[in-house]
N, C-alpha and C positions, 0 to 999 in steps of 0.2 A: 348550582349552588356550591360554594366552597366548603371543604371539610373543616370541621372545628379545629381550632389551634390549641394544642396542649403542650406542656413542658415535656421534655424527654424524661425517661425514668431516672429518678434522682439517686445519686450515690449517697453513701452514708455521710460523708463530709458535707455534701451539698444540703442534705436533709437537716443536719445539725446546725449549719449556718442559717438556714431559713427559719428553723424553730427558735434559734437565739435571736433572730431579727424580730420575731413576734413579741419579744420582751424589750425591744429597743425603745429608747425615749425619743428617738428621731422619727418624726411622723413619716418621712419619705421612706425610710427603711421598713418601718412597721407596715405601711400600706403595700409596698412591693412584696414583702414576705407573706402577707395575707393572700395576695393574688396568686403567688407561686404555690403556696400550700393548697389553696382551693383547686388550682389547676392540676396539681399532682394527685389530688383526691378524685379527679375525673369530672369536675364541673366545667361547663362551657364558659366562654367569655361573657356571654349575655347573662348567664346565671350569676357569675362572679360580680359583674357590674351591678346587677340589681341588689345583690346581698350587701355590697360595700358602698353603694350610693355613688358610683362613678360611671363614666361612659364605657361602652363596649370597646371603643378605640383605645382608651387608656389601658384597659386590660390587655388588648392585643399588643400595644407598644411595649408593655412590661414583658410579655411572653417572648416577643422578638428580641428584646434586649437581653433576656436571660439566655436565649439560644445563641446569641452573638458573643456575650461577655461572660456568661456563667454567673456565679454568685457576686462578682464584682459589680453587677448592675444594682445591687442593694445599697451601695454607697452613693450619696448625692455627689454630683459633679458640679463644677462651676457653670453658672448660667451666663457667664460673660461671653460675648461674641468671640469666636476663635480668631477672627481677623476683621479689622476695621479699616476703613480708608477715609482719608480727609475729603470733605466735600469740595474744598478748594485746594488744588495742588499749588506747588510753588510758583508756577507761571501765572496763576490767577491771583495769588496773594499780593504780589508786588503792585499790580494795578489798583488793588484795594487800598494799599498804603497811599498811592497817588490820589485816590478819591478823597481820602481824609484830609489832605492838604488843601482841598478846595472847599468852598462854601456850598452847602446844599442849594443855595439860590442859583448857582451856576447851572444846575440841572433842572431849574424851574420849580423848585420847592419853596414853600412859604416860610421855612425856618432858616435861621442862620447858624444853628448848631446841629450836629448829627445825633440821631438816635440809631440804635441797632436795627430797628424796624425800617427806618428810612434808608439806611445803608443797604439793607437787603433788597429793598425796592429799587434803588438806583442800580445795584449790581445787575438786576434782571434787565432794566431799561437800557443799560450800556452794553448788554450782551456779554457781561463778565461771567454770568452763570446761565444755565439753560432754564432752571426753575427757581422759584422764590425760596430762599433758604430761611431757616428759623433764626431768631435773634441769637440763640445759643450757638448755632453753627458759625455765625459771624463773629461772635465773641471768641470762640476757639480759634478761628483763623487769625484774629488779631493777636491772640496769645502766642500763636506760632511765629508771628512776626515780632514778638517780644514788645508788643504795644499794650499798655494797660488802657482799658476802655475809658476810665475816668480822665486820663490824659488826652486820649484821642478825641473825646467829645468836643473839646475846645481847641483842637489842634488845627487851626485854620491859618494859613498865611495870607497876608494882605497883598492884593495886586499893586498897591501903592508902594513904590520903592522907598519912600521916605518913612 
């Protein structure tokens, strides 16, 4: 069995910061301050979790964050992903543009205009993507191509030269 996890002995400035966090109007700071104060008072993660109505793992996460960052862990950080990647890279977006210039009927579909859902389906069938993408992912890919979806919906060229 693992030893219980506790905060290190608090310095005076850390203790002051934690106690001022107990008066915070930000719920994130308040909850973390409560966890750190209880741990400094000698309570285990399970006892703290029961007292505050959260999970043991939440308490352990806070204690580890405090060990890693100090009192800076009391401030909420951005929940935005640190790094994102486009589901369709530049080499896959150009064939997407070419698909829009053709009728869905060319691909055996019963419609004559594109929908985002239909476009995602055809992308998988034509091996443009490995998996079926959401309509929002397709919309974002079109946006990167500087194509407005309302325009692309009816953007079909006729095979008839006249």
